[in-house]
TIMAR-288084 format. One record per residue (C-alpha): residue in three letters; x, y, z. Coordinates in steps of 0.05 Angstrom, whole numbers, padded with zeros to 5 digits, always signed. Example, Ala and Ser with C-alpha at 12.3 -4.5 7.8 and 13.67 -1.06 7.14 Angstrom:
% TIMAR-288084
ala+00246-00090+00156 ser+00273-00021+00143 
This chain:
% TIMAR-288084
met+00864+01120-00470 ser+00830+01102-00403 thr+00759+01092-00398 thr+00760+01092-00331 val+00683+01127-00290 thr+00709+01169-00234 thr+00667+01173-00184 ala+00636+01244-00187 ala+00608+01220-00258 arg+00568+01163-00227 val+00551+01208-00176 ala+00522+01257-00231 glu+00490+01199-00251 leu+00452+01177-00196 his+00432+01252-00187 gly+00397+01251-00256 ile+00362+01186-00246 arg+00330+01206-00174 ala+00305+01283-00219 gln+00283+01243-00265 ala+00242+01190-00209 val+00222+01256-00172 ala+00193+01291-00236 gly+00155+01230-00257 pro+00126+01214-00321 gly+00122+01288-00348 glu+00094+01355-00350 lys+00026+01329-00378 ala+00014+01268-00336 thr+00018+01326-00285 glu-00019+01376-00317 ala-00073+01330-00320 gln-00074+01311-00252 his-00076+01377-00241 ala-00140+01387-00287 lys-00176+01342-00235 gly-00169+01383-00190 lys-00117+01335-00165 leu-00052+01338-00138 thr+00006+01298-00143 ala+00034+01249-00093 arg+00096+01278-00079 glu+00051+01347-00070 arg+00004+01320-00029 ile+00065+01288+00020 glu+00098+01356+00024 leu+00039+01391+00066 leu+00019+01332+00111 leu+00097+01328+00137 asp+00142+01382+00167 pro+00183+01421+00108 gly+00244+01379+00090 ser+00225+01325+00133 phe+00204+01272+00087 gln+00265+01206+00069 glu+00237+01166+00002 val+00250+01094+00017 glu+00267+01050-00056 gln+00249+01106-00097 leu+00294+01067-00154 arg+00246+01014-00144 arg+00224+00984-00208 his+00173+00932-00231 arg+00204+00860-00270 ala+00139+00830-00303 thr+00137+00819-00370 gly+00081+00817-00421 phe+00023+00872-00449 gly+00075+00926-00456 leu+00086+00923-00388 glu+00158+00907-00407 ala+00180+00962-00442 lys+00151+01010-00388 lys+00182+01011-00322 pro+00181+01065-00290 tyr+00219+01086-00229 thr+00167+01084-00161 asp+00137+01035-00185 gly+00069+01085-00176 val+00086+01090-00107 val+00119+01148-00063 thr+00143+01101+00003 gly+00186+01133+00063 trp+00178+01168+00127 gly+00179+01238+00149 thr+00155+01289+00217 val+00098+01322+00234 glu+00105+01373+00288 gly+00172+01337+00292 arg+00146+01259+00312 thr+00161+01208+00272 val+00111+01188+00216 phe+00110+01135+00161 val+00079+01153+00101 tyr+00059+01119+00025 ala+00022+01160-00030 his-00009+01129-00102 asp+00018+01171-00150 phe-00035+01171-00197 arg+00007+01198-00257 ile+00047+01118-00265 phe-00009+01059-00285 gly-00068+01097-00264 gly-00034+01085-00198 ala-00047+01007-00199 leu-00024+00959-00161 gly+00023+00918-00195 glu+00079+00870-00144 ala+00145+00920-00137 his+00079+00974-00116 ala+00064+00927-00066 thr+00124+00903-00048 lys+00141+00976-00023 ile+00082+00979+00012 his+00090+00925+00049 lys+00164+00947+00074 ile+00127+01019+00088 met+00076+00983+00129 asp+00131+00932+00156 met+00172+00994+00190 ala+00122+01032+00218 ile+00110+00972+00253 ala+00178+00963+00274 ala+00189+01034+00296 gly+00128+01040+00332 ala+00105+01113+00291 pro+00037+01119+00254 leu+00016+01100+00182 val-00012+01158+00130 ser-00037+01127+00060 leu-00052+01172+00013 asn-00109+01143-00030 asp-00109+01152-00118 gly-00108+01089-00147 ala-00135+01050-00196 gly-00133+00985-00161 ala-00101+00920-00184 arg-00054+00920-00247 ile-00092+00873-00284 gln-00028+00866-00327 glu+00005+00818-00275 gly-00056+00773-00259 val-00052+00748-00194 ser+00007+00777-00149 ala-00030+00850-00152 leu-00090+00808-00116 ala-00039+00773-00070 gly-00003+00831-00061 tyr-00069+00871-00028 gly-00068+00808+00016 gly-00015+00830+00049 ile-00026+00908+00056 phe-00087+00866+00089 gln-00051+00830+00135 arg+00001+00878+00160 asn-00059+00927+00168 thr-00085+00875+00199 arg-00028+00869+00253 ala-00022+00939+00268 ser-00087+00953+00286 gly-00087+00985+00355 val-00009+00974+00350 ile+00004+01042+00320 pro-00050+01098+00294 gln-00067+01074+00218 ile-00094+01136+00172 ser-00127+01127+00109 val-00130+01193+00060 met-00179+01191-00006 leu-00159+01230-00059 gly-00181+01188-00118 pro-00224+01129-00132 cys-00212+01061-00090 ala-00250+01000-00121 gly-00259+00933-00116 gly-00216+00884-00057 ala-00173+00954-00057 ala-00230+00989-00011 tyr-00211+00933+00050 ser-00142+00967+00061 pro-00169+01034+00091 ala-00241+00988+00109 leu-00183+00957+00169 thr-00155+01024+00193 asp-00181+01075+00232 phe-00196+01137+00200 val-00214+01150+00134 phe-00215+01219+00104 met-00247+01232+00040 val-00248+01299-00010 arg-00318+01308-00056 glu-00324+01290-00112 thr-00247+01273-00133 ser-00246+01214-00084 gln-00295+01158-00087 met-00299+01087-00056 phe-00345+01022-00082 ile-00334+00943-00081 thr-00382+00939-00153 gly-00371+01002-00197 pro-00441+01040-00226 asp-00435+01003-00287 val-00429+00927-00250 val-00489+00955-00203 lys-00536+00969-00274 ala-00510+00905-00306 val-00525+00874-00230 thr-00587+00903-00208 gly-00614+00945-00267 glu-00598+01016-00223 glu-00570+01073-00249 ile-00525+01122-00203 thr-00469+01162-00217 gln-00393+01139-00182 asn-00406+01193-00127 gly-00472+01183-00112 leu-00450+01106-00103 gly-00394+01118-00054 gly-00371+01184-00048 ala-00351+01233+00011 asp-00420+01248+00035 val-00449+01182+00021 his-00397+01145+00061 ala-00396+01205+00114 glu-00469+01211+00128 thr-00500+01143+00104 ser-00452+01093+00109 gly-00400+01119+00159 val-00340+01081+00120 cys-00319+01153+00116 his-00300+01185+00182 phe-00280+01256+00153 ala-00308+01299+00088 tyr-00282+01356+00058 asp-00281+01402+00001 asp-00204+01410-00027 glu-00142+01365-00008 glu-00095+01427+00023 thr-00155+01425+00085 cys-00162+01353+00088 ile-00088+01342+00097 ala-00081+01397+00144 glu-00150+01360+00194 val-00096+01291+00173 arg-00030+01334+00208 tyr-00074+01358+00266 leu-00118+01284+00282 leu-00041+01265+00289 ser-00024+01314+00342 thr-00075+01286+00384 leu-00049+01216+00385 pro+00004+01174+00416 gln+00062+01145+00369 asn+00031+01070+00385 asn-00002+01038+00450 arg+00058+01047+00484 glu+00052+01116+00494 ala+00015+01169+00527 pro-00019+01225+00470 pro+00017+01288+00473 val+00013+01341+00515 ala-00006+01404+00507 ala-00007+01480+00537 thr-00069+01502+00518 gly-00073+01565+00569 asp-00135+01548+00595 pro-00131+01531+00665 ala-00168+01466+00687 glu-00204+01515+00760 arg-00247+01545+00710 arg-00311+01551+00722 thr-00369+01516+00671 glu-00416+01576+00684 ala-00464+01573+00621 leu-00470+01497+00630 leu-00534+01519+00673 asp-00569+01572+00622 leu-00550+01510+00563 val-00583+01449+00589 pro-00659+01449+00598 ala-00681+01426+00658 asp-00738+01382+00641 gly-00710+01328+00610 asn-00767+01329+00543 arg-00737+01400+00516 pro-00666+01392+00464 tyr-00607+01430+00468 asp-00536+01416+00420 met-00491+01374+00470 arg-00438+01404+00427 arg-00442+01473+00471 val-00435+01425+00537 ile-00361+01397+00507 glu-00348+01468+00487 glu-00353+01500+00557 ile-00312+01435+00577 val-00253+01415+00541 asp-00196+01467+00527 asn-00207+01540+00495 gly-00284+01507+00463 glu-00231+01455+00412 tyr-00245+01393+00396 leu-00251+01343+00338 glu-00306+01295+00320 ile-00319+01240+00297 his-00365+01215+00244 glu-00398+01278+00255 arg-00445+01268+00204 trp-00457+01194+00209 ser-00511+01166+00273 ala-00516+01243+00290 asn-00553+01215+00354 val-00490+01195+00386 leu-00430+01244+00398 cys-00348+01218+00399 ala-00293+01269+00393 leu-00222+01274+00409 ala-00208+01339+00449 arg-00157+01366+00511 leu-00179+01372+00576 asp-00105+01417+00621 gly-00078+01394+00561 his-00088+01329+00558 val-00114+01286+00505 val-00188+01253+00523 gly-00245+01220+00488 leu-00307+01242+00483 val-00374+01206+00483 ala-00443+01235+00496 asn-00512+01228+00463 gln-00546+01277+00430 pro-00609+01310+00446 gln-00619+01345+00392 ser-00621+01288+00342 leu-00678+01231+00360 ala-00668+01257+00423 gly-00602+01221+00435 val-00629+01145+00442 leu-00578+01087+00421 asp-00603+01056+00353 ile-00559+01007+00312 gly-00513+01062+00278 ala-00493+01093+00342 ser-00480+01036+00393 glu-00434+01022+00324 lys-00403+01087+00312 ala-00380+01098+00397 ala-00363+01017+00405 arg-00302+01041+00343 phe-00288+01099+00378 val-00286+01071+00455 gln-00247+01020+00422 phe-00198+01060+00397 cys-00184+01102+00451 asp-00174+01047+00497 ala-00111+01022+00448 phe-00095+01076+00453 asn-00084+01094+00524 ile-00132+01167+00512 pro-00180+01169+00568 leu-00251+01171+00564 ile-00313+01211+00591 thr-00375+01195+00570 leu-00432+01248+00567 val-00497+01220+00589 asp-00573+01248+00568 val-00610+01174+00538 pro-00674+01161+00544 gly-00658+01093+00516 phe-00654+01042+00462 leu-00687+01061+00391 pro-00748+01023+00389 gly-00783+00997+00326 val-00790+00926+00290 asp-00728+00964+00235 gln-00683+00963+00296 glu-00702+00901+00319 his-00697+00863+00258 gly-00645+00897+00239 gly-00596+00870+00307 ile-00610+00921+00356 ile-00594+00875+00413 arg-00524+00849+00377 his-00497+00924+00356 gly-00517+00944+00420 ala-00478+00895+00460 lys-00415+00924+00409 leu-00423+00985+00456 leu-00435+00948+00523 tyr-00371+00904+00504 ala-00322+00969+00479 tyr-00337+00995+00552 cys-00331+00925+00583 asn-00266+00916+00562 ala-00231+00984+00559 thr-00178+00991+00616 val-00163+01065+00605 pro-00199+01119+00648 arg-00263+01119+00645 ile-00304+01185+00680 ser-00382+01173+00662 leu-00424+01245+00675 ile-00501+01245+00684 leu-00530+01302+00661 arg-00610+01288+00648 lys-00636+01222+00639 ala-00604+01159+00639 tyr-00664+01101+00618 gly-00660+01028+00623 gly-00611+00994+00582 ala-00586+01052+00551 tyr-00566+01080+00623 ile-00534+01015+00633 val-00483+01010+00569 met-00464+01093+00572 asp-00405+01063+00619 ser-00448+01058+00680 gln-00401+01053+00748 ser-00439+00972+00750 ile-00391+00963+00680 gly-00333+00987+00710 ala-00329+01063+00698 asp-00276+01091+00752 leu-00319+01152+00774 thr-00384+01172+00762 leu-00418+01234+00773 ala-00483+01263+00755 trp-00521+01334+00755 pro-00571+01356+00806 thr-00624+01348+00731 asn-00610+01274+00739 glu-00667+01232+00726 ile-00638+01151+00732 ala-00691+01093+00726 val-00706+01036+00686 met-00752+01086+00640 gly-00796+01151+00652 ala-00843+01160+00702 glu-00904+01172+00655 gly-00887+01099+00619 ala-00866+01059+00682 ala-00939+01095+00722 asn-00970+01062+00666 val-00947+00996+00685 ile-00949+00985+00761 phe-01016+01031+00759 arg-01050+01001+00707 arg-01097+00976+00742 asp-01107+01028+00798 ile-01116+01093+00738 ala-01153+01038+00695 ala-01210+01030+00757 ser-01211+01102+00778 ala-01265+01148+00750 thr-01219+01212+00741 pro-01154+01164+00699 glu-01117+01225+00682 ala-01114+01252+00746 val-01098+01201+00779 arg-01039+01172+00723 glu-01013+01246+00739 gln-01008+01235+00821 lys-00975+01172+00812 ile-00921+01200+00758 lys-00913+01245+00803 glu-00904+01184+00857 tyr-00862+01148+00822 arg-00808+01211+00809 ser-00801+01237+00878 glu-00791+01166+00902 leu-00751+01139+00854 met-00728+01178+00802 his-00704+01244+00846 pro-00628+01278+00831 tyr-00594+01231+00886 tyr-00638+01169+00903 ala-00577+01134+00853 ala-00524+01170+00907 glu-00559+01144+00964 arg-00542+01071+00937 gly-00476+01078+00918 leu-00494+01065+00845 val-00466+01144+00829 asp-00394+01174+00858 asp-00416+01241+00872 val-00469+01293+00847 ile-00439+01360+00825 asp-00447+01433+00811 pro-00457+01427+00736 ala-00413+01507+00742 glu-00357+01462+00769 thr-00363+01403+00720 arg-00293+01421+00686 val-00250+01427+00756 val-00274+01361+00768 leu-00265+01325+00705 ala-00192+01355+00700 ser-00177+01331+00776 ala-00213+01263+00763 leu-00176+01254+00706 ala-00119+01276+00742 met-00119+01230+00803 leu-00133+01164+00743 arg-00071+01177+00702 thr-00033+01127+00744 lys-00094+01075+00734 his-00063+01008+00714 ala-00110+00945+00699 asp-00090+00876+00672 leu-00140+00840+00631 pro-00159+00762+00640 ala-00105+00722+00597 arg-00126+00704+00541 lys-00113+00708+00453 his-00173+00753+00450 gly-00247+00764+00452 asn-00307+00736+00422 gln-00342+00809+00411 pro-00415+00811+00388 gln-00412+00819+00313 
């Protein structure tokens, strides 16, 4: 009797194996994942990608490690789901740790799958999203697991500035594993369920004696507000992944393309009359720069990056006349909008990202200077401030700066002034561009006159008015060609949209070099 296996039987076998791979370790493991408030790897991918678009790669991969019982447990996928699909019709590559299998820990086969999908993303020129929920290196596989992380880090670095890389933290991420997200462009976290740290609470207690919880050490709020490691923090996975989709909709596929253009229904010629009342002429009075941004951009919609970290500077992606722009702005509501160590680093990284991915930059300036203080000086404000200066000087995308009120000292130069290469520098008639404020300048220049006077306070006030009228009037910089035009605030959106349209064909080359040596 013939025992020939038919093609139909082989196909049926294939479908059975695939069903087993998709189902994973079973319903009990899935229930345990859900009980922690977490979705499974495939549920996350379904939320991220357009329905029915996911194409899996190496679904049937298994590890080949032996010892410590591994040879008896060889599940399909080896704990990571990899492949590609679409977000709003555009290709996106993805890998997602499956915490139900080996706790999402990375072994040799697991790492090789990730390496392959990263190589495919780079070759195809499409964004890469990692959905992280893993326990770190698979200890049973020893140094092979560590080498797997090295391969990921190397590819993260090779892809930097070539394709957008987004890390979504949906579970624990400890030790060396945390360095891959740190090398990517954006990090998303979910409160309570995701943590990132190099050494966990137990190690911290053993070494330093400090007691702290996992969330207190490396939770979403800590990294969103204190460390700056996390760009976005949300309460649940569904909202988090929806925001990843929105971010992707504003980004180009790679560094050779422009960001996607969208019809927003907000006319470029819309006047911004509300700005006349939003920003007080008195430079000492605070206001919310977010309100200014809302008036300028299409439909008042923008995505703020690092919203809670170093709040004295704002970084945001938005659209103007349907085209994506990056906005850097001082925030007078926080530390009067000064530049400090954190703000300089935050803005510098954002400027570099926008420049890498062909996103024009608009800088809204209202800055009283750099933050003085021993902590700032000892913390390296010089080298940190130089990071922002370097980023702007190195940027070749269209760059427009708009001075709303104060622009004092070195901070004026650093905030994309004309002298460091801004393509167009505009100002409102409320601008004050100077080496320092009139009060400080008068105290320095006329110190002897004030001290020798019988009425020093009256003389001081007189000298302040004199300095302000001669060197700080709204047209002083424009008269010297340091400002291209002084505009009516109500025309801000119209002028910016027109200027960006003019600059859309800008082409600029940097000098031939391997790479610069930017400040650290």
